[in-house]
MOPAC internal coordinates of N, CA, C and O (Angstrom, degrees):
PM7 1SCF
backbone

  N    0.0000 0     0.00 0     0.00 0    0    0    0
  C    1.4783 1     0.00 0     0.00 0    1    0    0
  C    1.5489 1   109.29 1     0.00 0    2    1    0
  O    1.2310 1   121.88 1   134.82 1    3    2    1
  N    1.3021 1   114.00 1   -45.18 1    3    2    1
  C    1.5450 1   118.33 1  -178.05 1    5    3    2
  C    1.5682 1   106.73 1   -56.19 1    6    5    3
  O    1.2310 1   120.57 1   130.82 1    7    6    5
  N    1.3395 1   116.52 1   -49.18 1    7    6    5
  C    1.4083 1   118.57 1  -177.68 1    9    7    6
  C    1.5184 1   113.00 1   -56.28 1   10    9    7
  O    1.2310 1   120.64 1   136.51 1   11   10    9
  N    1.3059 1   116.39 1   -43.49 1   11   10    9
  C    1.5144 1   121.91 1   179.76 1   13   11   10
  C    1.5081 1   109.74 1   -63.91 1   14   13   11
  O    1.2310 1   119.51 1   137.75 1   15   14   13
  N    1.3541 1   118.53 1   -42.25 1   15   14   13
  C    1.4706 1   121.40 1  -178.69 1   17   15   14
  C    1.4771 1   108.36 1   -64.67 1   18   17   15
  O    1.2310 1   119.99 1   135.16 1   19   18   17
  N    1.3353 1   117.62 1   -44.84 1   19   18   17
  C    1.5010 1   120.69 1   177.37 1   21   19   18
  C    1.5153 1   110.84 1   -58.31 1   22   21   19
  O    1.2310 1   120.79 1   136.64 1   23   22   21
  N    1.3236 1   116.10 1   -43.36 1   23   22   21
  C    1.4744 1   121.82 1  -177.73 1   25   23   22
  C    1.4794 1   112.65 1   -60.91 1   26   25   23
  O    1.2310 1   121.02 1   138.26 1   27   26   25
  N    1.4157 1   115.66 1   -41.74 1   27   26   25
  C    1.4436 1   121.45 1   177.85 1   29   27   26
  C    1.5244 1   111.88 1   -68.32 1   30   29   27
  O    1.2310 1   122.14 1   133.50 1   31   30   29
  N    1.3653 1   113.50 1   -46.50 1   31   30   29
  C    1.4950 1   117.64 1  -172.15 1   33   31   30
  C    1.5224 1   115.18 1   -72.66 1   34   33   31
  O    1.2310 1   119.50 1   152.73 1   35   34   33
  N    1.2938 1   118.57 1   -27.27 1   35   34   33
  C    1.4106 1   121.61 1  -172.42 1   37   35   34
  C    1.5318 1   111.55 1   -88.49 1   38   37   35
  O    1.2310 1   121.34 1   -86.03 1   39   38   37
  N    1.3339 1   115.04 1    93.97 1   39   38   37
  C    1.5020 1   120.40 1  -175.74 1   41   39   38
  C    1.4935 1   110.45 1   -69.67 1   42   41   39
  O    1.2310 1   118.77 1   149.05 1   43   42   41
  N    1.3459 1   119.95 1   -30.95 1   43   42   41
  C    1.4153 1   122.91 1  -172.37 1   45   43   42
  C    1.5368 1   114.97 1   -77.67 1   46   45   43
  O    1.2310 1   119.68 1   174.58 1   47   46   45
  N    1.2792 1   118.21 1    -5.42 1   47   46   45
  C    1.4579 1   119.26 1  -174.26 1   49   47   46
  C    1.5624 1   108.37 1   -74.37 1   50   49   47
  O    1.2310 1   119.62 1   -14.31 1   51   50   49
  N    1.2732 1   118.33 1   165.69 1   51   50   49
  C    1.4628 1   121.66 1  -177.19 1   53   51   50
  C    1.5239 1   109.21 1   -98.04 1   54   53   51
  O    1.2310 1   119.92 1  -165.98 1   55   54   53
  N    1.2605 1   117.76 1    14.02 1   55   54   53
  C    1.4971 1   123.44 1  -178.10 1   57   55   54
  C    1.5442 1   110.58 1   -88.47 1   58   57   55
  O    1.2310 1   120.31 1   -64.60 1   59   58   57
  N    1.3074 1   117.01 1   115.40 1   59   58   57
  C    1.4372 1   119.54 1  -178.53 1   61   59   58
  C    1.5131 1   114.36 1   -68.35 1   62   61   59
  O    1.2310 1   121.63 1   157.88 1   63   62   61
  N    1.3319 1   114.49 1   -22.12 1   63   62   61
  C    1.5059 1   115.99 1   178.28 1   65   63   62
  C    1.5694 1   112.72 1   -64.89 1   66   65   63
  O    1.2310 1   119.52 1   146.14 1   67   66   65
  N    1.2840 1   118.53 1   -33.86 1   67   66   65
  C    1.4518 1   118.89 1   177.04 1   69   67   66
  C    1.5167 1   111.00 1   -66.90 1   70   69   67
  O    1.2310 1   121.08 1   141.33 1   71   70   69
  N    1.3270 1   115.53 1   -38.67 1   71   70   69
  C    1.5046 1   122.76 1   178.38 1   73   71   70
  C    1.5185 1   108.07 1   -64.41 1   74   73   71
  O    1.2310 1   120.68 1   132.93 1   75   74   73
  N    1.3274 1   116.31 1   -47.07 1   75   74   73
  C    1.4728 1   120.33 1   177.37 1   77   75   74
  C    1.4205 1   114.33 1   -57.60 1   78   77   75
  O    1.2310 1   119.77 1   135.76 1   79   78   77
  N    1.3069 1   118.05 1   -44.24 1   79   78   77
  C    1.5047 1   123.29 1  -179.57 1   81   79   78
  C    1.4714 1   110.90 1   -63.86 1   82   81   79
  O    1.2310 1   119.22 1   139.21 1   83   82   81
  N    1.3238 1   119.09 1   -40.79 1   83   82   81
  C    1.4215 1   125.37 1  -179.11 1   85   83   82
  C    1.6252 1   107.21 1   -68.08 1   86   85   83
  O    1.2310 1   121.88 1   134.69 1   87   86   85
  N    1.3085 1   114.01 1   -45.31 1   87   86   85
  C    1.5019 1   117.45 1   177.32 1   89   87   86
  C    1.5236 1   113.46 1   -59.90 1   90   89   87
  O    1.2310 1   120.77 1   136.24 1   91   90   89
  N    1.3119 1   116.14 1   -43.76 1   91   90   89
  C    1.4285 1   122.28 1   176.85 1   93   91   90
  C    1.5456 1   112.84 1   -62.56 1   94   93   91
  O    1.2310 1   120.91 1   138.19 1   95   94   93
  N    1.3348 1   115.87 1   -41.81 1   95   94   93
  C    1.4473 1   119.40 1   179.54 1   97   95   94
  C    1.5170 1   109.01 1   -62.73 1   98   97   95
  O    1.2310 1   119.97 1   138.04 1   99   98   97
  N    1.3520 1   117.65 1   -41.96 1   99   98   97
  C    1.4285 1   123.19 1  -177.91 1  101   99   98
  C    1.5453 1   108.45 1   -64.47 1  102  101   99
  O    1.2310 1   119.74 1   139.16 1  103  102  101
  N    1.3389 1   118.11 1   -40.84 1  103  102  101
  C    1.4629 1   120.54 1   178.96 1  105  103  102
  C    1.5526 1   111.35 1   -65.84 1  106  105  103
  O    1.2310 1   120.97 1   141.89 1  107  106  105
  N    1.3308 1   115.75 1   -38.11 1  107  106  105
  C    1.4628 1   120.02 1   174.53 1  109  107  106
  C    1.4860 1   114.12 1   -64.11 1  110  109  107
  O    1.2310 1   121.34 1   141.12 1  111  110  109
  N    1.3250 1   115.05 1   -38.88 1  111  110  109
  C    1.4566 1   123.49 1   178.91 1  113  111  110
  C    1.5680 1   108.45 1   -58.71 1  114  113  111
  O    1.2310 1   121.13 1   133.70 1  115  114  113
  N    1.3205 1   115.45 1   -46.30 1  115  114  113
  C    1.4242 1   121.51 1  -178.30 1  117  115  114
  C    1.5293 1   111.00 1   -64.17 1  118  117  115
  O    1.2310 1   121.07 1   135.63 1  119  118  117
  N    1.3410 1   115.55 1   -44.37 1  119  118  117
  C    1.4997 1   120.56 1   179.32 1  121  119  118
  C    1.5296 1   112.52 1   -64.36 1  122  121  119
  O    1.2310 1   121.32 1   140.29 1  123  122  121
  N    1.3573 1   115.09 1   -39.71 1  123  122  121
  C    1.5094 1   115.96 1  -178.05 1  125  123  122
  C    1.5416 1   108.14 1   -74.05 1  126  125  123
  O    1.2310 1   118.61 1   145.42 1  127  126  125
  N    1.3020 1   120.25 1   -34.58 1  127  126  125
  C    1.4479 1   121.87 1   178.49 1  129  127  126
  C    1.5610 1   108.76 1   -61.46 1  130  129  127
  O    1.2310 1   121.47 1   137.02 1  131  130  129
  N    1.3135 1   114.79 1   -42.98 1  131  130  129
  C    1.4483 1   118.12 1  -179.53 1  133  131  130
  C    1.5167 1   112.41 1   -66.33 1  134  133  131
  O    1.2310 1   120.53 1   140.17 1  135  134  133
  N    1.3716 1   116.60 1   -39.83 1  135  134  133
  C    1.4462 1   120.68 1  -179.30 1  137  135  134
  C    1.4686 1   114.83 1   -67.42 1  138  137  135
  O    1.2310 1   119.86 1   145.81 1  139  138  137
  N    1.3364 1   117.88 1   -34.19 1  139  138  137
  C    1.4811 1   118.59 1  -179.66 1  141  139  138
  C    1.5019 1   113.09 1   -94.73 1  142  141  139
  O    1.2310 1   118.97 1   173.85 1  143  142  141
  N    1.3133 1   119.57 1    -6.15 1  143  142  141
  C    1.4177 1   124.87 1   175.44 1  145  143  142
  C    1.5346 1   112.01 1   -71.48 1  146  145  143
  O    1.2310 1   120.76 1   -13.68 1  147  146  145
  N    1.3185 1   116.15 1   166.32 1  147  146  145
  C    1.4218 1   119.67 1   179.13 1  149  147  146
  C    1.5744 1   107.40 1   -63.89 1  150  149  147
  O    1.2310 1   122.52 1   -45.31 1  151  150  149
  N    1.3019 1   112.77 1   134.69 1  151  150  149
  C    1.5314 1   121.85 1  -170.78 1  153  151  150
  C    1.5359 1   115.05 1    70.79 1  154  153  151
  O    1.2310 1   120.22 1  -169.67 1  155  154  153
  N    1.3131 1   117.19 1    10.33 1  155  154  153
  C    1.4076 1   121.00 1   172.28 1  157  155  154
  C    1.4991 1   113.06 1   -80.09 1  158  157  155
  O    1.2310 1   116.54 1   -14.63 1  159  158  157
  N    1.2494 1   124.17 1   165.37 1  159  158  157
  C    1.4744 1   126.09 1  -176.48 1  161  159  158
  C    1.5519 1   111.86 1   -63.35 1  162  161  159
  O    1.2310 1   119.44 1   136.39 1  163  162  161
  N    1.2714 1   118.67 1   -43.61 1  163  162  161
  C    1.4899 1   121.06 1   176.22 1  165  163  162
  C    1.5030 1   112.50 1   -67.41 1  166  165  163
  O    1.2310 1   121.17 1   137.17 1  167  166  165
  N    1.2787 1   115.36 1   -42.83 1  167  166  165
  C    1.5263 1   118.42 1   177.02 1  169  167  166
  C    1.4978 1   108.83 1   -61.35 1  170  169  167
  O    1.2310 1   119.05 1   132.36 1  171  170  169
  N    1.2851 1   119.42 1   -47.64 1  171  170  169
  C    1.4632 1   120.63 1  -179.63 1  173  171  170
  C    1.5477 1   112.14 1   -63.42 1  174  173  171
  O    1.2310 1   119.69 1   138.67 1  175  174  173
  N    1.2717 1   118.20 1   -41.33 1  175  174  173
  C    1.4616 1   122.74 1  -176.65 1  177  175  174
  C    1.5707 1   107.27 1   -65.92 1  178  177  175
  O    1.2310 1   119.95 1   140.55 1  179  178  177
  N    1.2776 1   117.70 1   -39.45 1  179  178  177
  C    1.4996 1   118.47 1  -177.85 1  181  179  178
  C    1.4986 1   107.08 1   -76.30 1  182  181  179
  O    1.2310 1   117.54 1   145.90 1  183  182  181
  N    1.3127 1   122.29 1   -34.10 1  183  182  181
  C    1.4165 1   123.80 1   177.91 1  185  183  182
  C    1.5334 1   110.60 1   -64.27 1  186  185  183
  O    1.2310 1   120.99 1   142.30 1  187  186  185
  N    1.3570 1   115.71 1   -37.70 1  187  186  185
  C    1.4512 1   119.20 1   177.81 1  189  187  186
  C    1.5355 1   110.51 1   -66.22 1  190  189  187
  O    1.2310 1   119.10 1   142.48 1  191  190  189
  N    1.2537 1   119.32 1   -37.52 1  191  190  189
  C    1.4773 1   125.80 1   176.88 1  193  191  190
  C    1.5267 1   109.23 1   -60.05 1  194  193  191
  O    1.2310 1   120.95 1   132.56 1  195  194  193
  N    1.2754 1   115.78 1   -47.44 1  195  194  193
  C    1.4493 1   122.75 1  -179.59 1  197  195  194
  C    1.5081 1   110.95 1   -61.96 1  198  197  195
  O    1.2310 1   120.41 1   132.88 1  199  198  197
  N    1.4373 1   116.83 1   -47.12 1  199  198  197
  C    1.4069 1   120.87 1   175.21 1  201  199  198
  C    1.5229 1   115.02 1   -55.74 1  202  201  199
  O    1.2310 1   120.92 1   138.34 1  203  202  201
  N    1.3199 1   115.85 1   -41.66 1  203  202  201
  C    1.4473 1   122.28 1  -179.27 1  205  203  202
  C    1.5601 1   110.83 1   -66.49 1  206  205  203
  O    1.2310 1   122.38 1   134.67 1  207  206  205
  N    1.3169 1   113.04 1   -45.33 1  207  206  205
  C    1.5326 1   116.38 1   175.49 1  209  207  206
  C    1.5135 1   111.78 1   -59.80 1  210  209  207
  O    1.2310 1   120.49 1   135.67 1  211  210  209
  N    1.3033 1   116.66 1   -44.33 1  211  210  209
  C    1.4640 1   120.85 1   179.96 1  213  211  210
  C    1.5339 1   108.94 1   -60.23 1  214  213  211
  O    1.2310 1   118.11 1   140.01 1  215  214  213
  N    1.3080 1   121.20 1   -39.99 1  215  214  213
  C    1.4178 1   125.72 1  -173.42 1  217  215  214
  C    1.5098 1   109.84 1   -71.34 1  218  217  215
  O    1.2310 1   119.49 1   155.47 1  219  218  217
  N    1.3263 1   118.58 1   -24.53 1  219  218  217
  C    1.4781 1   122.26 1  -176.83 1  221  219  218
  C    1.6136 1   110.39 1   -78.41 1  222  221  219
  O    1.2310 1   121.71 1   160.44 1  223  222  221
  N    1.3073 1   114.33 1   -19.56 1  223  222  221
  C    1.4647 1   118.43 1  -178.46 1  225  223  222
  C    1.5168 1   109.56 1    74.88 1  226  225  223
  O    1.2310 1   121.07 1    -3.77 1  227  226  225
  N    1.2916 1   115.55 1   176.23 1  227  226  225
  C    1.4893 1   119.05 1  -174.22 1  229  227  226
  C    1.5147 1   113.48 1   -86.63 1  230  229  227
  O    1.2310 1   119.63 1   154.49 1  231  230  229
  N    1.3067 1   118.32 1   -25.51 1  231  230  229
  C    1.4779 1   121.97 1   179.18 1  233  231  230
  C    1.5113 1   111.42 1    49.25 1  234  233  231
  O    1.2310 1   121.05 1  -137.33 1  235  234  233
  N    1.3625 1   115.59 1    42.67 1  235  234  233
  C    1.4475 1   122.10 1   177.36 1  237  235  234
  C    1.4892 1   113.53 1    87.33 1  238  237  235
  O    1.2310 1   118.89 1   175.22 1  239  238  237
  N    1.2846 1   119.72 1    -4.78 1  239  238  237
  C    1.4870 1   123.29 1   177.05 1  241  239  238
  C    1.4925 1   112.11 1  -103.20 1  242  241  239
  O    1.2310 1   121.19 1   -28.83 1  243  242  241
  N    1.3144 1   115.32 1   151.17 1  243  242  241
  C    1.4616 1   119.62 1  -179.09 1  245  243  242
  C    1.4566 1   109.56 1   -93.21 1  246  245  243
  O    1.2310 1   120.10 1   180.00 1  247  246  245

């Protein structure tokens, strides 16, 4: 784990794998931000669940 953390954190090294890991992490950050943002896939899915629950009513439950 320590080796991987150092690889990711050390920007000045000549190892392309550290650069690749940082680039991939940045790409994933962008995708996740879009997914959880308004109109993102996760946001829309959760909104749909809430709409369905609301349409069912409480049926005696709070």
